[in-house]
C-alpha positions, 0 to 999 in steps of 0.5 A: 157378648150378649146372647139372644134368648129368643127361640129360632123360628124352626124351634118355635115351629117344632114347639107348636107342632109338638103342642098340637100333636099332644092335644090331638093325642089327648083327644084321641087316646081316651076314645081308643082306650074306652073302645078297647075296654068296651071290647074287653068288658062287654060294655058299650058306654066307655068308648063314647065316654072316652070320646067326650072326656078326650074332647073336653080335655083337649079343648080345655088344653087348647083354650089354655094354650091360646090364653097363654100364647103358647108360652110354657111355665117358667118362660118370661 
């Protein structure tokens, strides 16, 4: 009895939703952390630096996902 190794459509949808949520958090959390550090340290540059860093990291991750077709490492 052969088993079909292709994921179900629901599983694929959950996988894509998880990827997009993770990319959104990668873009958003550095700005929040930088803003928090700005408030603690009395600076004004960590929030914008976190915003730029998060945007660049998230964009790089999106490009990688698009290039790989959404496949995870080890997938055929």
